N, C-alpha and C positions, 0 to 999 in steps of 0.2 A: 504494500500500500504506500509506504513512504517513497519508494522509487517512482511510483505512478504520479504522486503529488509533485515530487521534484521535477519530473518531466513536464507536467502541465504548467508549473511555475516558470520553467525555463522557456517553454513555448509561448508564454504570455497569456495562457488561458486562465490561469489562476493568479491572484495577487495575495501575498501573505500580509497579515496585519496583526497587531497586538490586541487581543480581545479585551484585556484589562484597560486599554486606553480608550475603548469605544464608550460612547455615552450610554447610560442605562436606558434611555428612551429611544435610542437608535435601533433599527431592526438588525438583528443578529443573523449571521449566516446559519443555515440549517445545522442542527445538532452541535452548535457551538464551535464549528470548525474555524481554525485560525486563517482561513482562506476565503476569498470571494471570487466569483467567476468574473473574468474579464469579458467585456462585451464583444465577443467574437461573433460577427454576423454569419447567419446560416440561411441559405436559400432553400425553400421548399417549393417543389413544382409538381402539379397534378395535370397530366396531359390526357385529355379524353378526345374522342372523335368529334364532339360538339362544343366542348368548353375547355379552355386552358386557364389554370389558376396558378399564381405564384405569390409567395409570401416571404418576407424577410423578417427574421427575429434574431435575438442575440441570446447568449448564454445566461444573461441576467433576466430572462423571460420577458423581455420587452418586445412588443410587435412594432416593427419599424415600417412595414408596408404590407399591403394586401391588394392584389389586382386579380380580377376575374373577367375574362372576355369570351364571348361566343366565337366559335370558329365558323366562318362562312364557307361557301362553296369554293372549291379549288379553281384557280384560274386555268384557262385553256392552255394545254400543253404542260402543265405542272402536275406532277404526281400528287396524290393525296398525302403521301408521307412527307414529301418536301413542303407542301402547303402547311401541314400541321407543325413541322419543325420551324418554319418561318413564324407561325403564330406563337409558338412557344418562345422563340427568341424575342419577339415583340413584347410579350407579356413580361418576360424576365427584364428587359430593358426598362419598361414602365415601373416595375417593382423596385429596381435599383434606383431609378430616378426619384421615386417617391421616398425611398429610404435615405436619399442623399449619399449614396455609395457608388463606388466604381466596382466593376466586376472583379478586379484584382484584390478587393478588400474582403471578399467572401471566403470564409474559412472552411465551410463545408456545404455540401449540396445533398438533398434528399429528393429523389424524383420517383413519381409513380406514373409509369407510362401505360398506355392501353395494352392489353394482351397478357399473355403468360410469360413470366420472366424466369430465366435461369439465374438464380441468386448468386451462384458461384462465379458466373461470367458477366453478370449485370447486363445480359443481352435478352431481348425479346425473342421468344421462340415461336409464338403464334399470336397474331393480332388480326382476327377476321374483320374487325370493324374498321381497320385502316389498311387497305391494300398497300403492300410495299414497306410497311413499318418494320418488318423483321430485318430489312437491310440497313436500317438506320442505327448507327452506333451512338445512342443517346449519351451513354456514359462518357465516351471519348469526346463527343461534341461539348458536353458541359464542362469537362475537365479543361479543354482548350479555351472555352469561353471565359471561365472564371479562374482557372489556375488553382482551384480549391484543393486543399490537402486531403480532405475526406469526402468521399462520394459514395452514396448508396442509391442504387436503382433497384426497386423491388415492387411487388404487387402489394398495394395497401391492404387488400382483403386478407392477406396472410397475417397481418399484424393486429387485426380486429377480431375479437371473439365473436362467434356466431350468436345471433339473437333471433329467437323465434318471433312470430307475428304478435305475440302477447307481451313482448319486451323482456322475456326471461332469458338469461344467459344459458 
């Protein structure tokens, strides 16, 4: 644990402070930890065949931006996959602008593309709703776009517990 904390402090993701010097009325970090999270911005991207959403937040749990846009019909001569990737780029740009950040300031990216994803390769294996999407290297594209150190591309539904129609887990 100590080495992990040291690594996070060295990377600038945590800042050490003296808990005794903090005001009794100031909010303390969780469980009295002598560290606080640095505001490393993280980009979240949800790509669907009809809507693309992007949000930017930081490790201090502040929402810096949220943008959601419908995806119109593809232009003549442009594949549906390329059209969707352009829409994602536009929404990312708007979210970064709203957050007042450059793409190079993003520390991590979490993306949920349409289709079934191979989590080991962060590659879409099947996307019937967007023809040609399996040929898009979304992880590579986002890595080049942001230079983010940490990148996760996966299916959102795998991370959410199943709920029946009556709201029971």
